[in-house]
All heavy atoms as an XYZ file, in Angstrom:
1005
protein
N      40.506      7.354     -9.608
C      40.861      8.411     -8.687
C      40.309      9.705     -9.267
O      40.774     10.154    -10.310
C      42.379      8.449     -8.536
C      42.818      9.415     -7.467
O      42.043      9.830     -6.625
N      44.084      9.771     -7.505
N      39.283     10.262     -8.630
C      38.677     11.476     -9.178
C      38.057     12.333     -8.083
O      37.865     11.884     -6.957
C      37.625     11.115    -10.221
C      36.459     10.313     -9.682
C      35.491      9.889    -10.764
O      35.148     10.721    -11.626
O      35.071      8.738    -10.734
N      37.758     13.566     -8.461
C      37.018     14.473     -7.586
C      35.627     14.638     -8.163
O      35.465     14.882     -9.355
C      37.706     15.839     -7.515
C      38.974     15.833     -6.715
C      39.543     17.238     -6.618
C      40.801     17.218     -5.779
N      41.373     18.562     -5.659
N      34.634     14.489     -7.298
C      33.238     14.608     -7.724
C      32.639     15.822     -7.019
O      32.623     15.877     -5.782
C      32.446     13.335     -7.357
C      30.985     13.483     -7.730
C      33.062     12.112     -8.020
N      32.148     16.811     -7.779
C      31.524     17.974     -7.146
C      30.249     17.569     -6.407
O      29.445     16.797     -6.923
C      31.187     18.898     -8.316
C      31.926     18.360     -9.494
C      32.185     16.910     -9.229
N      30.093     18.082     -5.195
C      28.910     17.801     -4.387
C      28.132     19.093     -4.177
O      28.715     20.149     -3.976
C      29.313     17.234     -3.023
C      30.105     15.936     -3.082
S      29.234     14.585     -3.857
C      27.894     14.328     -2.739
N      26.831     18.979     -4.186
C      25.934     20.097     -3.909
C      24.683     19.472     -3.294
O      23.875     18.865     -3.998
C      25.598     20.838     -5.200
C      24.808     22.107     -4.959
O      24.133     22.235     -3.908
O      24.852     22.988     -5.832
N      24.571     19.561     -1.959
C      23.466     18.876     -1.289
C      22.983     19.653     -0.071
O      23.725     20.433      0.512
C      23.893     17.471     -0.887
C      25.008     17.427      0.124
S      25.479     15.725      0.447
C      27.192     15.947      0.795
N      21.752     19.385      0.284
C      21.155     19.912      1.508
C      21.086     18.787      2.522
O      20.658     17.682      2.200
C      19.757     20.444      1.227
C      19.756     21.727      0.460
C      19.745     21.873     -0.897
C      19.783     23.041      0.996
N      19.763     23.195     -1.230
C      19.783     23.946     -0.086
C      19.816     23.546      2.291
C      19.801     25.317      0.087
C      19.825     24.927      2.460
C      19.820     25.794      1.372
N      21.521     19.058      3.762
C      21.519     18.058      4.818
C      20.815     18.631      6.044
O      21.083     19.772      6.441
C      22.967     17.650      5.182
C      22.976     16.651      6.322
C      23.679     17.082      3.976
N      19.912     17.850      6.635
C      19.235     18.263      7.857
C      20.160     17.983      9.035
O      20.560     16.844      9.261
C      17.918     17.524      8.035
C      17.213     17.872      9.311
C      17.101     17.095     10.424
C      16.530     19.083      9.616
N      16.392     17.751     11.397
C      16.026     18.982     10.925
C      16.297     20.255      8.904
C      15.300     19.994     11.534
C      15.568     21.268      9.513
C      15.082     21.139     10.821
N      20.527     19.026      9.773
C      21.384     18.884     10.951
C      20.496     19.139     12.164
O      20.191     20.286     12.510
C      22.585     19.854     10.912
C      23.439     19.707     12.158
C      23.420     19.590      9.660
N      20.055     18.054     12.797
C      19.067     18.141     13.872
C      19.573     18.856     15.115
O      18.786     19.370     15.893
C      18.557     16.752     14.237
C      19.623     15.818     14.755
C      19.111     14.410     14.928
O      18.596     13.839     13.959
O      19.251     13.881     16.038
N      20.890     18.899     15.327
C      21.422     19.535     16.531
C      21.751     21.009     16.315
O      22.115     21.705     17.259
C      22.645     18.794     17.044
S      23.681     18.081     15.786
N      21.600     21.509     15.110
C      21.890     22.912     14.816
C      20.786     23.818     15.373
O      19.750     23.344     15.852
C      21.998     23.106     13.308
N      21.020     25.107     15.330
C      20.004     26.092     15.680
C      19.480     25.863     17.106
O      18.281     25.760     17.331
C      18.871     26.061     14.642
C      17.882     27.184     14.796
O      18.169     28.205     15.415
N      16.709     26.993     14.214
N      20.430     25.716     18.051
C      20.102     25.487     19.466
C      19.219     24.260     19.678
O      18.322     24.255     20.510
C      19.436     26.724     20.068
C      20.371     27.897     20.114
O      21.547     27.751     20.479
N      19.886     29.071     19.727
N      19.466     23.216     18.892
C      18.710     21.970     19.037
C      17.408     21.939     18.264
O      16.711     20.933     18.277
N      17.060     23.030     17.586
C      15.839     23.055     16.785
C      16.043     22.499     15.387
O      15.080     22.261     14.668
C      15.300     24.488     16.686
C      14.860     25.002     18.040
O      14.128     24.325     18.752
N      15.334     26.182     18.409
N      17.311     22.340     14.989
C      17.643     21.824     13.670
C      17.533     22.871     12.587
O      16.853     23.891     12.745
N      18.266     22.614     11.512
C      18.172     23.458     10.326
C      18.787     22.737      9.141
O      19.586     21.808      9.296
C      18.834     24.824     10.527
C      20.340     24.827     10.530
C      20.919     26.238     10.644
O      20.350     27.180     10.082
O      21.955     26.374     11.314
N      18.405     23.164      7.954
C      19.001     22.655      6.731
C      20.324     23.361      6.502
O      20.431     24.570      6.680
C      18.079     22.882      5.541
C      16.889     21.969      5.562
C      15.633     22.272      5.981
C      16.865     20.603      5.154
N      14.825     21.168      5.871
C      15.561     20.132      5.351
C      17.817     19.734      4.640
C      15.185     18.824      5.052
C      17.445     18.431      4.338
C      16.135     18.001      4.546
N      21.323     22.575      6.114
C      22.642     23.117      5.796
C      22.948     22.767      4.344
O      22.836     21.606      3.935
C      23.728     22.534      6.732
C      25.106     23.024      6.317
C      23.437     22.910      8.178
N      23.287     23.794      3.568
C      23.630     23.601      2.164
C      25.134     23.372      2.055
O      25.925     24.262      2.341
C      23.204     24.823      1.345
C      23.448     24.669     -0.107
N      23.836     25.706     -0.901
C      23.362     23.585     -0.928
C      23.975     25.286     -2.143
N      23.696     23.999     -2.182
N      25.532     22.149      1.667
C      26.940     21.780      1.571
C      27.378     21.702      0.113
O      26.662     21.151     -0.730
C      27.194     20.422      2.221
C      26.937     20.305      3.718
C      27.033     18.855      4.166
C      27.904     21.168      4.500
N      28.562     22.246     -0.171
C      29.161     22.143     -1.492
C      30.654     21.881     -1.338
O      31.239     22.167     -0.297
C      28.951     23.427     -2.327
O      29.541     24.535     -1.634
C      27.478     23.708     -2.582
N      31.258     21.359     -2.361
C      32.688     21.074     -2.375
C      32.933     19.787     -3.144
O      32.060     19.295     -3.858
N      34.123     19.256     -2.995
C      34.504     18.059     -3.730
C      34.537     16.826     -2.840
O      34.929     16.895     -1.681
C      35.899     18.231     -4.354
C      35.888     19.230     -5.502
O      34.863     19.331     -6.198
O      36.922     19.885     -5.712
N      34.159     15.706     -3.424
C      34.278     14.415     -2.784
C      35.371     13.649     -3.526
O      35.280     13.456     -4.749
C      32.954     13.647     -2.857
C      32.903     12.294     -2.166
C      33.047     12.463     -0.650
C      31.605     11.579     -2.495
N      36.420     13.264     -2.809
C      37.485     12.467     -3.415
C      37.016     11.025     -3.470
O      36.633     10.445     -2.450
C      38.767     12.584     -2.590
C      39.875     11.741     -3.124
N      40.632     10.920     -2.316
C      40.359     11.570     -4.374
C      41.526     10.297     -3.047
N      41.382     10.670     -4.299
N      37.032     10.442     -4.660
C      36.578      9.069     -4.872
C      37.749      8.258     -5.435
O      38.304      8.598     -6.476
C      35.385      9.011     -5.849
C      34.980      7.569     -6.121
C      34.216      9.820     -5.318
N      38.106      7.216     -4.720
C      39.158      6.315     -5.155
C      38.564      4.919     -5.205
O      38.009      4.443     -4.211
C      40.330      6.353     -4.166
C      41.532      5.477     -4.472
C      42.180      5.902     -5.790
C      42.534      5.566     -3.335
N      38.630      4.266     -6.359
C      38.069      2.922     -6.471
C      38.965      2.051     -7.337
O      39.712      2.550     -8.176
C      36.648      2.980     -7.048
O      36.654      3.571     -8.322
N      38.862      0.762     -7.099
C      39.647     -0.201     -7.868
C      38.825     -1.463     -8.063
O      38.134     -1.913     -7.148
C      40.936     -0.540     -7.132
N      38.908     -2.033     -9.265
C      38.238     -3.285     -9.588
C      39.310     -4.267    -10.043
O      40.149     -3.931    -10.887
C      37.189     -3.097    -10.708
C      36.535     -4.425    -11.063
C      36.158     -2.067    -10.321
N      39.276     -5.474     -9.469
C      40.259     -6.496     -9.815
C      39.541     -7.762    -10.256
O      38.653     -8.254     -9.557
C      41.141     -6.829     -8.591
O      41.736     -5.626     -8.112
C      42.221     -7.817     -8.955
N      39.915     -8.286    -11.399
C      39.441     -9.584    -11.885
C      40.358    -10.639    -11.280
O      41.578    -10.555    -11.422
C      39.526     -9.598    -13.407
C      39.047    -10.898    -14.029
O      39.128    -11.964    -13.383
O      38.602    -10.836    -15.180
N      39.789    -11.632    -10.613
C      40.650    -12.616     -9.945
C      41.083    -13.778    -10.839
O      41.786    -14.681    -10.404
C      40.012    -13.132     -8.654
C      38.760    -13.955     -8.883
O      38.483    -14.369    -10.032
O      38.049    -14.196     -7.893
N      40.672    -13.776    -12.099
C      41.089    -14.820    -13.032
C      40.335    -16.129    -12.873
O      40.572    -17.076    -13.623
N      39.435    -16.214    -11.915
C      38.667    -17.441    -11.673
C      37.170    -17.175    -11.792
O      36.355    -17.871    -11.185
C      39.000    -17.996    -10.287
N      36.794    -16.136    -12.526
C      35.383    -15.807    -12.722
C      34.823    -14.840    -11.706
O      33.652    -14.496    -11.754
N      35.641    -14.381    -10.788
C      35.177    -13.439     -9.772
C      35.836    -12.086     -9.937
O      36.766    -11.915    -10.726
N      35.320    -11.142     -9.184
C      35.932     -9.813     -9.190
C      35.821     -9.203     -7.809
O      35.007     -9.623     -6.989
C      35.313     -8.906    -10.260
C      33.875     -8.566    -10.021
C      33.532     -7.396     -9.359
C      32.864     -9.394    -10.461
C      32.205     -7.067     -9.137
C      31.528     -9.078    -10.251
C      31.207     -7.918     -9.580
N      36.652     -8.204     -7.573
C      36.747     -7.550     -6.271
C      36.768     -6.042     -6.500
O      37.512     -5.560     -7.349
C      38.008     -8.009     -5.538
C      38.148     -9.501     -5.552
N      37.487    -10.307     -4.659
C      38.825    -10.333     -6.380
C      37.776    -11.574     -4.928
N      38.585    -11.613     -5.974
N      35.953     -5.339     -5.738
C      35.867     -3.885     -5.849
C      36.166     -3.282     -4.483
O      35.646     -3.760     -3.469
C      34.451     -3.433     -6.304
C      34.372     -1.922     -6.412
C      34.050     -4.118     -7.595
N      36.995     -2.268     -4.460
C      37.245     -1.500     -3.237
C      36.997     -0.038     -3.555
O      37.291      0.427     -4.656
C      38.691     -1.671     -2.754
C      38.972     -3.028     -2.171
C      40.362     -3.075     -1.571
C      40.590     -4.417     -0.912
N      41.873     -4.459     -0.212
N      36.445      0.694     -2.560
C      36.223      2.124     -2.761
C      36.504      2.897     -1.486
O      36.459      2.364     -0.382
C      34.826      2.401     -3.288
C      33.714      2.014     -2.365
C      33.148      2.784     -1.394
C      33.029      0.761     -2.301
N      32.159      2.086     -0.741
C      32.071      0.842     -1.281
C      33.143     -0.423     -3.019
C      31.231     -0.200     -0.965
C      32.295     -1.463     -2.696
C      31.351     -1.352     -1.684
N      36.782      4.171     -1.692
C      37.129      5.091     -0.600
C      36.590      6.460     -1.013
O      36.950      6.977     -2.072
C      38.657      5.124     -0.456
C      39.163      6.093      0.552
N      39.573      5.702      1.804
C      39.345      7.426      0.494
C      39.991      6.768      2.469
N      39.862      7.814      1.696
N      35.710      7.029     -0.202
C      35.152      8.366     -0.450
C      35.567      9.270      0.702
O      35.432      8.881      1.867
C      33.626      8.361     -0.501
C      33.025      7.483     -1.562
C      31.777      6.937     -1.372
C      33.675      7.209     -2.743
C      31.183      6.131     -2.328
C      33.102      6.407     -3.716
C      31.847      5.869     -3.505
N      36.029     10.472      0.383
C      36.448     11.396      1.436
C      36.157     12.835      1.004
O      36.610     13.264     -0.051
C      37.935     11.224      1.715
C      38.412     12.012      2.899
C      39.831     11.616      3.258
O      40.583     11.110      2.448
N      40.183     11.873      4.498
N      35.392     13.571      1.839
C      35.135     14.970      1.525
C      36.436     15.778      1.527
O      37.287     15.578      2.389
C      34.228     15.457      2.665
C      33.725     14.231      3.337
C      34.729     13.153      3.085
N      36.560     16.658      0.563
C      37.711     17.555      0.509
C      37.196     18.958      0.213
O      36.736     19.230     -0.886
C      38.711     17.113     -0.545
C      39.380     15.813     -0.193
C      40.481     15.424     -1.160
O      40.498     15.856     -2.303
N      41.402     14.613     -0.695
N      37.241     19.784      1.227
C      36.768     21.154      1.038
C      35.258     21.287      1.013
O      34.732     22.263      0.492
N      34.546     20.313      1.567
C      33.086     20.423      1.614
C      32.708     21.273      2.816
O      33.103     20.998      3.942
C      32.418     19.039      1.675
C      32.628     18.315      0.341
C      30.935     19.160      2.009
C      31.971     16.973      0.229
N      31.974     22.330      2.549
C      31.536     23.227      3.617
C      30.159     23.767      3.258
O      29.688     23.609      2.134
C      32.539     24.369      3.808
O      32.641     25.131      2.621
N      29.533     24.389      4.248
C      28.202     24.912      4.007
C      27.776     25.900      5.055
O      28.499     26.201      6.003
N      26.557     26.401      4.859
C      25.992     27.441      5.718
C      24.581     27.028      6.115
O      23.810     26.539      5.287
C      25.958     28.792      4.969
C      25.279     29.865      5.788
C      27.364     29.217      4.582
N      24.268     27.222      7.405
C      22.929     26.936      7.900
C      21.914     27.898      7.320
O      22.145     29.104      7.269
N      20.788     27.362      6.886
C      19.744     28.154      6.231
C      19.144     29.206      7.162
O      18.809     30.304      6.722
C      18.661     27.210      5.714
C      17.537     27.904      4.975
C      16.507     26.927      4.474
O      16.161     25.969      5.200
O      16.043     27.129      3.347
N      18.996     28.910      8.454
C      18.372     29.832      9.400
C      19.414     30.693     10.108
O      19.296     31.913     10.138
C      17.550     29.050     10.452
C      16.403     28.310      9.760
C      17.008     29.987     11.530
C      15.709     27.287     10.645
N      20.437     30.045     10.661
C      21.409     30.759     11.509
C      22.542     31.416     10.745
O      23.175     32.335     11.247
C      22.046     29.791     12.527
O      22.795     28.803     11.799
C      20.998     29.140     13.401
N      22.829     30.918      9.549
C      23.997     31.406      8.813
C      25.298     30.837      9.360
O      26.380     31.226      8.917
N      25.215     29.889     10.323
C      26.409     29.253     10.872
C      27.146     28.484      9.778
O      26.526     27.894      8.890
C      26.048     28.278     11.997
C      25.628     28.979     13.275
O      25.879     30.200     13.398
O      25.043     28.301     14.155
N      28.474     28.475      9.890
C      29.303     27.763      8.921
C      29.568     26.342      9.408
O      29.805     26.110     10.593
C      30.617     28.500      8.702
C      30.404     29.840      8.032
C      31.715     30.543      7.744
C      31.403     31.874      7.075
N      32.601     32.603      6.729
N      29.530     25.379      8.483
C      29.726     23.968      8.769
C      30.783     23.391      7.832
O      30.941     23.857      6.713
C      28.412     23.180      8.587
C      27.407     23.513      9.640
C      26.582     24.621      9.517
C      27.287     22.734     10.778
C      25.659     24.937     10.496
C      26.362     23.048     11.767
C      25.561     24.143     11.616
O      24.651     24.469     12.586
N      31.451     22.364      8.322
C      32.472     21.665      7.538
C      32.088     20.193      7.461
O      31.782     19.580      8.480
C      33.835     21.817      8.227
C      34.999     21.316      7.430
C      35.317     22.220      6.257
O      35.162     23.432      6.316
N      35.748     21.622      5.169
N      32.110     19.621      6.263
C      31.854     18.195      6.078
C      33.162     17.425      6.118
O      34.107     17.776      5.414
N      33.234     16.409      6.975
C      34.446     15.593      7.091
C      34.062     14.122      7.181
O      32.880     13.791      7.282
C      35.270     15.960      8.342
O      34.530     15.599      9.508
C      35.597     17.437      8.397
N      35.061     13.268      7.197
C      34.813     11.851      7.395
C      35.402     11.018      6.282
O      36.136     11.510      5.423
N      35.048      9.751      6.277
C      35.513      8.824      5.247
C      34.526      7.664      5.145
O      33.933      7.249      6.139
C      36.941      8.315      5.538
C      36.976      7.449      6.786
C      37.529      7.591      4.357
N      34.338      7.180      3.938
C      33.526      6.004      3.676
C      34.397      5.016      2.909
O      35.024      5.393      1.929
C      32.281      6.361      2.841
O      31.502      7.303      3.564
C      31.440      5.132      2.543
N      34.416      3.780      3.377
C      35.194      2.750      2.705
C      34.365      1.489      2.578
O      33.507      1.223      3.426
C      36.457      2.420      3.504
C      37.417      3.581      3.613
C      38.693      3.170      4.288
O      39.566      2.617      3.644
N      38.779      3.419      5.582
N      34.639      0.733      1.551
C      33.926     -0.516      1.390
C      34.605     -1.436      0.409
O      35.541     -1.048     -0.288
N      34.101     -2.662      0.387
C      34.579     -3.635     -0.586
C      33.454     -4.587     -0.945
O      32.542     -4.828     -0.147
C      35.785     -4.396     -0.064
C      35.525     -5.237      1.145
C      36.793     -5.944      1.620
O      37.893     -5.636      1.194
N      36.624     -6.910      2.485
N      33.529     -5.086     -2.153
C      32.526     -5.998     -2.688
C      33.279     -7.111     -3.407
O      34.150     -6.831     -4.236
C      31.624     -5.233     -3.668
C      30.544     -6.054     -4.292
C      29.350     -6.257     -3.632
C      30.718     -6.620     -5.547
C      28.340     -7.005     -4.206
C      29.715     -7.372     -6.130
C      28.519     -7.568     -5.458
N      32.970     -8.350     -3.084
C      33.612     -9.499     -3.711
C      32.526    -10.412     -4.266
O      31.566    -10.725     -3.550
C      34.456    -10.276     -2.692
C      35.506     -9.397     -2.058
O      36.416     -8.923     -2.724
N      35.372     -9.145     -0.763
N      32.677    -10.828     -5.522
C      31.618    -11.633     -6.137
C      32.173    -12.592     -7.171
O      33.228    -12.365     -7.755
C      30.587    -10.723     -6.794
N      31.399    -13.665     -7.377
C      31.585    -14.583     -8.491
C      30.191    -14.727     -9.092
O      29.407    -15.565     -8.629
C      32.144    -15.919     -8.030
C      32.533    -16.811     -9.180
C      33.346    -17.991     -8.717
C      33.785    -18.784     -9.935
N      34.593    -19.928     -9.540
N      29.850    -13.831    -10.039
C      28.470    -13.701    -10.526
C      27.851    -15.015    -10.985
O      28.540    -15.836    -11.564
C      28.601    -12.727    -11.686
C      29.842    -11.957    -11.387
C      30.761    -12.926    -10.715
N      26.508    -15.177    -10.737
C      25.681    -14.228    -10.007
C      25.863    -14.331     -8.490
O      25.599    -13.389     -7.770
C      24.258    -14.602    -10.402
C      24.312    -16.069    -10.654
C      25.702    -16.318    -11.221
N      26.248    -15.502     -7.987
C      26.480    -15.689     -6.556
C      27.687    -16.585     -6.390
O      27.983    -17.365     -7.294
C      25.258    -16.327     -5.869
C      23.996    -15.529     -6.015
C      22.962    -15.999     -6.806
C      23.849    -14.319     -5.370
C      21.804    -15.267     -6.945
C      22.692    -13.584     -5.500
C      21.669    -14.057     -6.294
N      28.361    -16.624     -5.335
C      28.161    -15.878     -4.092
C      28.721    -14.456     -4.195
O      29.460    -14.129     -5.120
C      28.967    -16.690     -3.070
C      30.103    -17.236     -3.870
C      29.514    -17.523     -5.240
N      28.364    -13.662     -3.196
C      28.985    -12.352     -3.058
C      28.935    -11.915     -1.608
O      28.155    -12.428     -0.817
C      28.363    -11.301     -3.983
C      26.999    -10.782     -3.584
C      26.864     -9.763     -2.649
C      25.850    -11.288     -4.172
C      25.619     -9.279     -2.294
C      24.605    -10.803     -3.838
C      24.494     -9.806     -2.897
O      23.266     -9.330     -2.547
N      29.805    -10.972     -1.286
C      29.784    -10.363      0.046
C      30.218     -8.920     -0.090
O      30.999     -8.564     -0.960
C      30.645    -11.135      1.048
C      32.116    -11.189      0.753
C      32.903    -10.077      1.392
O      32.435     -9.451      2.359
O      34.006     -9.801      0.914
N      29.643     -8.100      0.781
C      29.929     -6.665      0.761
C      30.103     -6.176      2.194
O      29.362     -6.572      3.088
C      28.784     -5.896      0.102
C      29.005     -4.409      0.082
C      27.890     -3.646     -0.613
O      26.887     -4.267     -1.028
O      28.034     -2.429     -0.746
N      31.074     -5.306      2.381
C      31.306     -4.653      3.665
C      31.446     -3.163      3.401
O      32.109     -2.757      2.432
C      32.575     -5.189      4.345
O      32.424     -6.594      4.537
C      32.813     -4.517      5.686
N      30.830     -2.369      4.263
C      30.765     -0.926      4.059
C      30.855     -0.250      5.416
O      30.151     -0.649      6.343
C      29.426     -0.650      3.380
C      28.954      0.755      3.288
C      29.238      1.529      2.174
C      28.175      1.323      4.293
C      28.757      2.822      2.055
C      27.696      2.609      4.183
C      27.990      3.350      3.059
O      27.523      4.627      2.938
N      31.725      0.739      5.548
C      31.836      1.511      6.782
C      31.796      2.994      6.417
O      32.596      3.464      5.606
C      33.128      1.193      7.570
C      33.218      2.047      8.821
C      33.193     -0.282      7.924
N      30.866      3.721      7.021
C      30.693      5.145      6.745
C      30.831      5.931      8.041
O      30.148      5.636      9.020
C      29.305      5.388      6.136
C      29.035      6.857      5.869
O      29.937      7.639      5.608
N      27.779      7.228      5.917
N      31.697      6.920      8.035
C      31.818      7.889      9.128
C      31.711      9.263      8.501
O      32.625      9.693      7.790
C      33.164      7.749      9.851
C      33.201      6.534     10.723
O      32.434      6.428     11.661
N      34.073      5.605     10.413
N      30.589      9.914      8.722
C      30.333     11.210      8.114
C      30.035     12.203      9.218
O      29.253     11.904     10.123
C      29.146     11.100      7.148
C      28.835     12.366      6.416
C      29.709     12.875      5.470
C      27.668     13.052      6.663
C      29.416     14.047      4.792
C      27.359     14.225      5.990
C      28.250     14.713      5.045
N      30.664     13.353      9.147
C      30.483     14.371     10.187
C      30.215     15.728      9.554
O      30.864     16.087      8.579
C      31.733     14.451     11.055
C      32.043     13.183     11.793
C      33.451     13.221     12.390
N      33.736     11.995     13.112
C      34.223     10.895     12.547
N      34.477     10.874     11.258
N      34.448      9.825     13.267
N      29.278     16.439     10.153
C      29.058     17.834      9.782
C      29.366     18.634     11.035
O      28.634     18.569     12.023
C      27.622     18.073      9.283
C      27.341     17.164      8.090
C      27.440     19.541      8.914
C      25.928     17.214      7.594
N      30.466     19.346     10.981
C      31.001     20.039     12.152
C      30.578     21.507     12.107
O      30.875     22.219     11.148
C      32.542     19.937     12.197
C      32.988     18.473     12.074
C      33.086     20.590     13.461
C      32.480     17.548     13.150
N      29.897     21.949     13.172
C      29.441     23.330     13.274
C      30.131     24.048     14.415
O      30.910     23.463     15.164
N      29.819     25.320     14.589
C      30.451     26.106     15.649
C      29.883     25.758     17.030
O      28.728     25.389     17.164
C      30.111     27.543     15.269
C      28.816     27.432     14.526
C      28.889     26.114     13.793
N      30.722     25.868     18.046
C      30.267     25.686     19.424
C      30.015     24.244     19.805
O      30.194     23.325     19.021
N      29.557     24.065     21.033
C      29.271     22.725     21.571
C      27.913     22.229     21.097
O      26.976     23.012     20.927
C      29.271     22.763     23.096
C      30.629     22.791     23.716
C      30.503     22.658     25.229
C      31.808     22.215     25.817
N      31.676     21.914     27.231
N      27.820     20.913     20.950
C      26.543     20.281     20.640
C      26.008     20.586     19.264
O      24.833     20.358     18.980
N      26.834     21.094     18.370
C      26.382     21.532     17.054
C      26.950     20.653     15.942
O      26.938     21.035     14.780
C      26.798     22.990     16.843
C      25.815     23.762     16.016
O      24.682     23.342     15.815
N      26.243     24.894     15.524
N      27.467     19.474     16.301
C      28.093     18.581     15.335
C      27.222     17.349     15.122
O      26.815     16.703     16.074
C      29.472     18.133     15.829
C      30.375     19.300     16.105
O      30.379     20.290     15.397
N      31.143     19.196     17.170
N      26.949     17.030     13.876
C      26.186     15.845     13.529
C      27.168     14.748     13.139
O      27.990     14.933     12.244
C      25.243     16.132     12.368
C      24.376     14.960     11.916
C      23.380     14.590     13.009
C      23.654     15.288     10.628
N      27.092     13.607     13.827
C      27.982     12.482     13.571
C      27.153     11.297     13.106
O      26.204     10.890     13.784
C      28.751     12.106     14.836
C      29.434     13.255     15.576
C      30.055     12.748     16.873
C      30.485     13.908     14.699
N      27.505     10.746     11.950
C      26.810      9.587     11.407
C      27.827      8.463     11.254
O      28.880      8.650     10.628
C      26.176      9.902     10.038
C      25.509      8.661      9.452
C      25.187     11.052     10.143
N      27.519      7.310     11.839
C      28.373      6.133     11.682
C      27.488      4.977     11.235
O      26.434      4.726     11.821
C      29.072      5.762     12.994
C      29.844      4.486     12.887
N      31.074      4.423     12.286
C      29.543      3.231     13.262
C      31.509      3.171     12.316
N      30.590      2.426     12.904
N      27.928      4.296     10.188
C      27.186      3.127      9.712
C      28.179      2.050      9.316
O      29.190      2.322      8.676
C      26.329      3.483      8.501
C      25.583      2.290      7.932
C      24.761      2.630      6.711
O      24.953      3.662      6.081
N      23.844      1.762      6.356
N      27.882      0.828      9.716
C      28.620     -0.302      9.175
C      27.615     -1.342      8.700
O      26.602     -1.599      9.337
C      29.651     -0.871     10.163
C      29.024     -1.449     11.401
O      28.110     -0.881     11.969
N      29.526     -2.587     11.834
N      27.917     -1.877      7.529
C      27.020     -2.814      6.861
C      27.841     -3.986      6.366
O      28.958     -3.806      5.868
C      26.343     -2.123      5.677
C      25.568     -3.039      4.742
C      24.089     -2.955      5.084
C      25.790     -2.660      3.303
N      27.303     -5.171      6.507
C      27.930     -6.358      5.915
C      26.822     -7.301      5.491
O      25.845     -7.503      6.217
C      28.857     -7.071      6.902
C      29.434     -8.317      6.301
N      30.532     -8.290      5.482
C      29.032     -9.605      6.366
C      30.791     -9.522      5.073
N      29.890    -10.340      5.602
N      27.000     -7.877      4.307
C      26.062     -8.889      3.833
C      26.854     -9.978      3.109
O      27.797     -9.687      2.386
C      24.966     -8.297      2.920
C      23.913     -9.344      2.585
C      25.558     -7.656      1.687
C      22.645     -8.777      1.973
N      26.465    -11.223      3.363
C      27.054    -12.372      2.677
C      25.918    -13.169      2.054
O      24.930    -13.473      2.721
C      27.831    -13.276      3.661
O      28.863    -12.503      4.284
C      28.455    -14.451      2.942
N      26.074    -13.492      0.777
C      25.096    -14.297      0.045
C      25.833    -15.517     -0.495
O      26.872    -15.377     -1.150
C      24.454    -13.483     -1.101
C      23.489    -14.343     -1.901
C      23.751    -12.253     -0.548
N      25.313    -16.707     -0.209
C      26.002    -17.936     -0.623
C      25.745    -18.255     -2.101
O      25.020    -17.531     -2.791
C      25.641    -19.104      0.300
C      24.207    -19.566      0.164
O      23.505    -19.270     -0.795
N      23.751    -20.315      1.160
N      26.309    -19.348     -2.568
C      26.215    -19.735     -3.978
C      24.782    -20.021     -4.421
O      24.482    -19.996     -5.615
C      27.097    -20.951     -4.237
N      23.877    -20.289     -3.471
C      22.462    -20.532     -3.785
C      21.633    -19.251     -3.778
O      20.424    -19.300     -3.952
C      21.859    -21.521     -2.786
C      22.518    -22.873     -2.862
O      22.855    -23.345     -3.946
N      22.736    -23.493     -1.716
N      22.280    -18.115     -3.522
C      21.569    -16.840     -3.482
C      20.901    -16.563     -2.151
O      20.082    -15.653     -2.043
N      21.253    -17.314     -1.111
C      20.661    -17.142      0.217
C      21.534    -16.229      1.068
O      22.760    -16.403      1.112
C      20.534    -18.496      0.912
C      19.695    -19.492      0.140
C      19.899    -20.927      0.614
O      20.995    -21.278      1.088
O      18.935    -21.695      0.479
N      20.910    -15.300      1.764
C      21.639    -14.424      2.681
C      22.019    -15.249      3.901
O      21.158    -15.817      4.571
C      20.785    -13.200      3.095
C      21.496    -12.376      4.144
C      20.446    -12.352      1.872
N      23.316    -15.328      4.182
C      23.785    -16.123      5.322
C      24.301    -15.247      6.455
O      24.479    -15.735      7.569
C      24.885    -17.103      4.890
O      25.973    -16.373      4.310
C      24.338    -18.112      3.880
N      24.551    -13.987      6.174
C      24.969    -13.043      7.221
C      24.545    -11.645      6.803
O      24.643    -11.286      5.628
C      26.479    -13.085      7.426
N      24.053    -10.880      7.782
C      23.643     -9.509      7.488
C      23.757     -8.668      8.744
O      23.237     -9.036      9.792
C      22.204     -9.492      6.974
C      21.753     -8.143      6.508
C      20.386     -8.188      5.848
O      19.659     -9.209      5.986
O      20.040     -7.201      5.209
N      24.472     -7.577      8.629
C      24.629     -6.614      9.729
C      24.417     -5.230      9.141
O      24.965     -4.909      8.077
C      26.047     -6.703     10.337
C      26.257     -5.606     11.370
C      26.306     -8.060     10.928
N      23.611     -4.416      9.790
C      23.427     -3.025      9.375
C      23.223     -2.192     10.640
O      22.153     -2.205     11.225
C      22.235     -2.894      8.432
C      22.125     -1.485      7.839
O      23.066     -0.679      8.004
O      21.097     -1.198      7.200
N      24.278     -1.544     11.067
C      24.233     -0.708     12.260
C      24.372      0.743     11.859
O      25.303      1.100     11.135
C      25.385     -1.063     13.218
C      25.262     -2.465     13.755
O      24.196     -2.887     14.149
N      26.357     -3.193     13.758
N      23.466      1.563     12.356
C      23.515      2.997     12.071
C      23.420      3.736     13.403
O      22.571      3.425     14.241
C      22.347      3.450     11.169
C      22.403      4.950     10.934
C      22.366      2.695      9.847
N      24.299      4.704     13.588
C      24.272      5.525     14.790
C      24.377      6.991     14.346
O      25.327      7.361     13.652
C      25.432      5.151     15.694
C      25.465      5.930     17.005
C      26.628      5.440     17.844
C      26.705      6.162     19.169
N      27.852      5.710     19.970
N      23.410      7.784     14.747
C      23.406      9.211     14.429
C      23.316      9.958     15.757
O      22.425      9.682     16.554
C      22.209      9.594     13.535
C      22.283      8.805     12.219
C      22.190     11.089     13.277
C      21.065      8.944     11.342
N      24.256     10.856     15.970
C      24.248     11.586     17.243
C      24.748     13.011     17.068
O      25.449     13.333     16.134
C      25.071     10.850     18.301
C      26.529     10.695     17.961
C      27.274      9.873     19.007
O      26.949      9.968     20.208
O      28.201      9.138     18.623
N      24.354     13.825     18.021
C      24.820     15.214     18.092
C      25.845     15.318     19.210
O      25.646     14.758     20.279
C      23.656     16.147     18.407
S      22.433     16.227     17.082
N      26.908     16.014     18.968
C      27.935     16.223     19.993
C      28.402     17.656     19.957
O      28.415     18.289     18.959
C      29.112     15.296     19.794
C      28.779     13.878     20.188
C      30.038     13.105     20.411
C      29.686     11.774     21.026
N      30.794     11.031     21.449
């Protein structure tokens, strides 16, 4: 359970009246993770990332933005195989006015069997302005 300082530039395509602009975001990312040994040679990892106080300013417009959302996932393995991972990301950069919010949603799942073969794979990404 920790706070990780963030300092990043993000391209917000819907900012600046639809012309886009770079937004410099800073603040803390709350990171919560747990690893469990199952006693049978496997392990399980869960994680949760959530922006806390992440905000920024548009490079061109000077508009203020707020970073919100949550990312969660889990990984289960019995090394080297099999393993499976599931990941869900909802990240939002909220700006002033209508149509100035960048919404990113991603869900990922992969399953690898005991022979190291991928038996299931899903990777959906949706990025939109609202």
